[in-house]
C-alpha positions in Angstrom: -14.0 -6.5 -16.9 -10.7 -5.3 -15.3 -9.4 -6.7 -12.0 -6.8 -5.2 -9.8 -5.3 -7.2 -6.9 -3.7 -5.0 -4.3 -1.2 -6.3 -1.8 0.5 -4.7 1.1 4.2 -5.7 1.3 5.2 -8.2 4.0 6.4 -7.5 7.5 9.5 -5.4 8.1 10.5 -6.4 11.6 9.3 -3.5 13.7 7.4 -5.7 16.2 4.8 -3.9 18.1 6.6 -0.6 18.0 4.5 1.8 16.0 6.8 4.0 13.9 6.3 6.4 11.0 7.8 4.5 8.1 7.4 6.2 4.8 10.2 6.3 2.3 12.8 4.8 4.7 14.0 1.7 2.7 13.6 -1.3 4.9 13.9 -4.9 3.7 11.4 -7.7 4.5 11.9 -9.6 7.8 11.9 -13.4 7.9 8.2 -13.2 8.8 7.6 -10.8 5.8 9.2 -13.3 3.4 6.9 -16.0 4.8 3.9 -13.7 4.1 5.2 -13.1 0.6 5.4 -16.8 -0.1 1.9 -17.2 1.2 0.8 -14.6 -1.2 2.6 -16.3 -4.0 0.7 -19.5 -3.4 -2.6 -17.7 -3.0 -2.1 -15.9 -6.4 -0.4 -18.8 -8.2 -3.5 -19.8 -10.2 -4.6 -16.2 -11.0 -3.7 -15.2 -14.6 -1.9 -12.0 -13.9 -1.0 -9.8 -16.8 1.2 -7.3 -15.0 2.9 -7.0 -11.6 3.6 -3.4 -10.3 5.6 -2.4 -7.3 7.3 0.7 -5.9 11.1 1.1 -5.9 11.3 0.5 -2.1 12.9 -2.8 -1.1 10.0 -4.2 0.9 7.6 -3.7 -2.1 10.1 -5.1 -4.7 11.0 -8.1 -2.6 7.3 -9.0 -2.0 6.5 -8.6 -5.7 9.6 -10.6 -6.8 8.5 -13.6 -4.6 5.0 -13.5 -6.0 6.3 -13.2 -9.5 8.2 -16.5 -9.1 4.8 -18.2 -9.9 4.2 -16.1 -13.0 6.1 -15.6 -16.3 6.3 -11.9 -15.7 8.9 -9.3 -15.0 8.2 -6.5 -12.4 7.1 -3.1 -13.5 8.7 -0.7 -11.0 6.8 2.6 -10.6 8.7 5.0 -8.3 5.6 7.1 -7.7 4.0 4.2 -5.8 6.3 4.8 -2.8 4.8 5.2 0.6 3.7 8.6 2.0 6.8 10.8 2.9 6.9 11.4 6.6 9.7 14.0 6.5 11.2 14.8 10.0 8.9 12.2 11.5 10.4 9.4 9.5 11.4 6.4 11.5 10.3 7.9 14.8 7.9 6.3 17.3 4.3 7.5 17.4 4.7 8.0 21.1 7.9 10.0 20.6 6.1 12.4 18.2 3.1 12.6 20.6 5.4 13.6 23.5 7.8 16.0 21.6 5.3 17.6 19.3 1.8 17.3 20.9 0.2 20.1 19.0 1.4 18.8 15.6 0.4 15.3 16.5 -3.1 16.5 17.5 -3.3 18.6 14.4 -2.6 15.6 12.1 -5.2 13.6 13.9 -7.7 16.4 13.4 -6.9 16.9 9.7 -5.4 13.7 8.4 -6.0 14.7 4.8 -4.2 18.0 4.7 -1.7 18.0 7.5 1.9 17.7 6.3 4.7 16.7 8.7 7.8 19.0 8.4 9.6 17.9 5.2 7.0 15.3 4.4 3.7 15.2 2.5 0.0 15.2 3.3 -2.4 12.4 2.3 -3.8 14.9 -0.2 -0.3 15.2 -1.8 -0.1 11.4 -1.7 -3.4 11.1 -3.4 -2.4 13.5 -6.2 0.8 11.5 -6.7 -0.7 8.0 -6.7 -4.1 8.2 -8.4 -2.7 9.2 -11.8 -0.5 6.1 -11.6 -3.5 3.9 -10.7 -5.5 5.4 -13.6 -2.6 4.6 -16.0 -2.6 1.0 -14.7 -6.3 0.7 -15.2 -6.2 2.2 -18.7 -3.4 -0.2 -19.8 -4.2 -3.3 -21.9 -3.8 -5.5 -18.8 -7.1 -7.2 -17.8 -5.7 -8.4 -14.4 -3.0 -6.5 -12.6 -1.3 -6.8 -9.2 -0.1 -3.8 -7.3 2.3 -4.5 -4.4 2.0 -1.3 -2.5 2.2 0.2 1.0 -0.4 0.8 3.7 -0.9 4.5 2.8 -0.7 4.0 -0.9 -3.3 1.1 -0.8 -5.7 3.1 1.4 -5.6 6.0 -1.0 -6.3 3.8 -4.0 -9.1 2.0 -2.3 -10.8 5.3 -1.2 -10.6 6.5 -4.7 -11.8 3.4 -6.4 -14.6 2.7 -3.9 -15.8 6.3 -3.8 -14.9 6.8 -0.1 -14.0 10.2 1.2 -10.3 10.6 1.9 -10.9 11.4 5.6 -12.1 7.8 5.9 -8.6 6.5 4.9 -8.1 4.6 8.2 -11.6 3.1 8.3 -10.2 -0.3 7.0 -7.2 -2.4 7.8 -4.1 -2.9 5.7 -2.1 -5.5 7.6 1.3 -6.7 6.3 0.7 -9.2 3.5 -3.0 -8.5 3.1 -4.7 -9.0 -0.3 -7.6 -7.0 -1.6 -9.4 -7.4 -5.0 -10.9 -4.6 -7.0 -13.1 -5.7 -9.9 -15.2 -3.6 -12.3 -18.9 -4.4 -12.6 -20.8 -4.1 -15.9 -21.3 -0.4 -15.3 -17.5 0.1 -15.0 -17.7 0.8 -11.3 -15.2 -0.7 -8.9 -16.3 -3.3 -6.3 -13.9 -4.3 -3.5 -13.3 -7.5 -1.6 -11.1 -6.3 1.3 -8.5 -8.5 3.0 -9.4 -11.7 1.2 -6.0 -12.9 2.5 -5.2 -11.1 5.8 -2.2 -11.8 8.0 -2.8 -10.9 11.7 0.0 -8.8 13.0 1.7 -10.0 16.2 
């Protein structure tokens, strides 16, 4: 049966400041690289067939470090990039809440469909990402690794585990966390969430 390991990239040095980071291309911090090396050791004995990542530096760097323990080249899939935040990109949550209180509240009330100006909704994100996930699953790889992003991973997990998309924030996706999806004998996905979780801060 197929197995898909799903990793969130390592830390990117924002500290405790909560910002909307979507397609802004930030590298790993020193802490993020440490997390990636921990993932490499955790996955060293897992017989991976493919390693997938997005084109963003934080995903590629994490994937490249993990791949050092495997005789595999990376498969870069641009559509695995994080949700696009448009005009909110890089700005503090508190800043958006203060400057655009109605829009901030609107997104909280309809997290699936609300789209920041110039960005995309989680529904758009879902429609972009799930076809990529299904192609990965249909490939000849028995065991795959996806090095994704918080929003990307949550969308995949909701889809695979049959959770409604409004529940997208019902589970954590810390920097450097590792989740396993495995198919049972009925072909249904079962998840082990955060089997390697790094506590932020």
